[in-house]
N, C-alpha and C positions, 0 to 999 in steps of 0.2 A: 362931313361937316358935323359938328358936335352942335346940339340944341341947348346945352348947358354951360358952354365955354369952359369945361370940364377939362383938365390935365390929361385925363385918363384916356389911353388910345389902343386899349386892349378889352375885351371881353370879360376878361376874369377881375381887371382891375375896376371897371364898372359896374359888375357884380358886387363888389367889395363895397363899393363907395354909394351903390344904391341901397345895399343892406344896412350900412351905417345910419342912412338917412330915414330908411321905412321903417325901423325899428325902434327908433330913439323920440317918441313921441313925448316923454319927459323933459325936452330942451324946447318947448314951448317958448319956453321966456325969453330963448335966444334970437329965434325968429317964429314969427308968427304963423299960426296953422297955415293960413293960405300959402304965405311962402312954402312952405314946408311940402303942401301939396303939389306947388308950382316945380319945384327940384324935384320932388319923386317922381311926377309924370315927366319932366324932361329926361331923366335919367335913365328913366326906361324906355324912353321913344331910343335914346344914343343907344341903348343895350341891345335893343332888336336890331337897329339899322346896322350897327357893327359888329354882328354875330351872326353865325346860322340857326340859334334857338327861334322855337316858333314863338308865336304871340302871348299864348297862355303862360310860357314858362317865364317869357320875359316880366307878366304880370305878377304874376307868382312873387318872382324877386323882390318886386317892388312893392309888396303887400297891398295889392289892389286887383280889382274885377278885370277879367278882358275887356270889356266893353267900355271901360273908363280908358284903358290905353288903345282903343280902337277910334276911339272919341278923339281924343289928342293926336293921332295919327291923321285922321280926316281934317282937322285944324290946321295942320301944317300940310296938307295938300298929296298924303301919303296915301294910296288906295288900300286900307285897311284890310279889305275884303278877303285880298288876296293872301294874307298873313292868316286871318282866320279860318282860311278855307284850304287851298290847296298845301300850303306846308303844315298845315295841323296833320294833314294826310301822312306826308311824306315822313314826317318824324314819328310817326305812329301814335298820334292823339286819338287819331278814326283809324281802327283796326282795318289795313289794307285788306286784309283778305274777306273783311267783311263787304266791302268795296268791289272786290272782285267777283262777289259770288251777286252782288245786286244788279239786278236789269230795270234801270229806271226808264218809265215812259213819261216824256213830257209832253202834255196835249194844250196844246197852245190855238185857243180860238181866236178867229181874224176878220176884222170888219172894217175895211177903209184905213189901211194902217201902212200904205204903201210908203211912208217917208222914215219909218221907224223898223219894218220887218226884216231888213236885212241883216241891218245891224245886230237888233236883239236875237235873230237867228245865229249869227257869229259867236255873241256871247255864250249863247246857251251851247255851242258847239265847243266853245273853249273850256268847257268843265270837265274835269278828267274822269269822270263817270260814267261805267258803259249805257248807254242809253238809245234811244229811237224817239224822234221827234216825230208828232203828229201834228199838222198846221191843218186847220179846218178853217175853211174860207166860207164865212157867212155870206155868201153873193154879195161880195164889196163893188162898188159904183165908183170907185175912184183911180182904178188901175191895177189896185193891188192884185188881181186874178191874173191879168197880163203877167204882173211880174213876177208870179207864181209859176205860171205855163213856161214863160220865157228865161228866166234864171233860175229856178231855186227846183222845180220838179223833175226828177230825174237825174240831177248833178250831184246827190250826196246820197250814200248810200242807208245813211241812217237818219234820213226824212222822207217822209209819207205826207204826201198832201190829199186832203178830200174836200171835195166842193158841194155845199148846199146849191141847188139852183134858184133858192129864194129864201128871203133874208126873214131867219125865227129868230134869232138872239144867242146870247151868250150859253146859257142853260141848254138851249138845243145843240149848240156847236161843241158842248162838253161831252153831251150825251154821243154824239156820234163818233168822238174823239175816242170816248172811253169803251166804246165799241170795237173799236180797232186797235186798244191797246194789247200788248202783249209781255208786257213788263210784268215783276213782281210786286213793283212800286210805283206809284202812280202822281204825277204831279203837276199841277195847272199854272200855267204858263203866260200871261198877258201878252198882248204882240205890242206894246208900247215899249217904253224906255222906263215906266214907274219904279219896276223892280229890281234886283241884282240877281243874276245867276249864279255868280260866285257865292251866293250864301246857301246853294245847294247841299254843299257838304254838312254844314251845320243842322239844316232841315232834316235830311235823312239820318242825322245820326243816333236819334233815340230809336228810330225802327230798327236801324241796323246794331242796335245793343239792345235789342229784346224789350224797350223800355215803355214802345207806344204802337199802337196801331195807326194812328192819325196823328201828323203836325201841322199845327199852323203858325204861318209867321204874322207876327204884330207888330204893327206899324206905332203901336202906341207903350210898347213895353220899355222903351229906353234906347231903341235903335236911332241913328240920324236919320232926319227927316226934313224934306224942304217945309217951310215954314209957311202955311196960305191957305185960304178958302178955310175960316174960320167955321162957319155953321156946316159947311160938309163935316167937319171934324166932330163937331156937335151932333150932328143927325148919327154918324157913325158909333158914336158912344151910345147915344139913346138906342138906338137898334139895338146894340149888343147888351145892352143892360137888360131889355126886355127878352130878347131872345135868353139870356142866362137864367131869368125868371123861370120861365116855359120849360126850359130844358135841364136845368139844375147844374149847367157846367159853370165856369168861373172865366171865361174867356175874356180878353179885352178889346180883341178886334176881329168879331165875327165875318165882318164884309170882307176881310182879305181876299186877295188874289192868291196868294201863296198857301196852298192846303195839298198836303201830302199824305197817301192814304196806300196801305198795305193794299194788293190788288183785288184779297178775298173781302174786303170790307164794302167794297162796290158792287162784288158779284151779288146779283139777284135783286139789286136796289132800285125799285121803279121809281125813275126821277121822273118828274113832271114839268117843271117850271122851265118854260124857254128863253125868258130874260135873267135878269138879275136876281130874279127871287130864288136862283139857284143857290144863293148863301145861306141864308136862312132855312131854306130845304135840307140842302146836304146836314148842315149842323143839326136839325131836329133828328133827321133820320139816322146819324150816326150816336146821338145821343140816346136814343129808344136802343141801339144794339148794345149799348154799353161797353165799348170800345174804350181803350185808354187813350186819351189825348193829351197832345203837348202843347206847349205854346214856345217859341224860338222869339226872340227881338230881332227885328229885319230892320235894315235902313231903306227909305222909302223916299224918292224923288217924284214926288206927286205934280201932274200937269192939271193946268185949268182947261176950261171950255174951249177957249179960244186956240188951245195947242193940241183939241181932239178929245178931250173929256168926254165919254157918251152917257154917265149915271146922271137919272136927274130926279127932280121932285115926287114924280109919278113915280119912279121905281121904289122911291122911300115909302110910298102908302103901301105899292106893291108888296113890298118887302114887309110891313106891318101886319097884312094880310095873313103872309104866308106863316109869320110867326106864330099867330094863332091857330091858323089852319094847320099845319104838321101838328101842333101840339095832340090835336085830337084826332088826326086821321093818319093813316099810312102813308 
């Protein structure tokens, strides 16, 4: 199906048509700028769907950024993440030899997530990167622990389950997971469905290319996201700005779940925070190490408190304290 109504039925014809539109800005008198942009987007979408080229190449032919094309795909109900991830690797945009040399450890802290755990685990396992998955159950009370013991533990060679006998918090669960990690790159994944594991490919790319030691996935840098919880977003922006002032980093999303580290960055790092204070603490400590930090735009499907969101206003005040504390202490 064509989104443009174009008669072009081959990739070659679509490329020629797309290039005509994308490289003739002087014809704005004939068609409006908005119409020009819509046609360019639609032709790029047709090109991607009718050919085998990756998203980045389709975007380049259309004279646009990959995230613009990804947004257009999402608006049409097409899973853009798959084009940005697996297909990019298969066509060589992300060095396959680098992927094969990578062993990723996905650390998944888990507390009362029985409704989402199996789904997010399946999505993580679908990602075609060599990996181990370490689930740390933080003494769940909703049946998550029974689910882990009866349906997950021991059933998958790439999954290891660790149990806390007392609820300690996300930071404590991550410390436990880091202690069990054997990979050379470590990624943090929540056990809900707010984040999309198909974005692992892009998140690890700066590390594989030798450009970064740490990568943050930013929910506020142009990716698609669910529109809700205004004051929660305001709080995130405020905490990130304050953290930047104390660390001299220029992050857009310090509180993001998606943080990826070379394993050696975490070695010898004495993490202390048991709850959500982990985010400002780890950010301050990597800033002091003067490692190379990158941000990658990610999509985000946030949930509300009725759906199980756990972070609250008390954690915001704790984050403020941690931002100041770890500026001046180890």
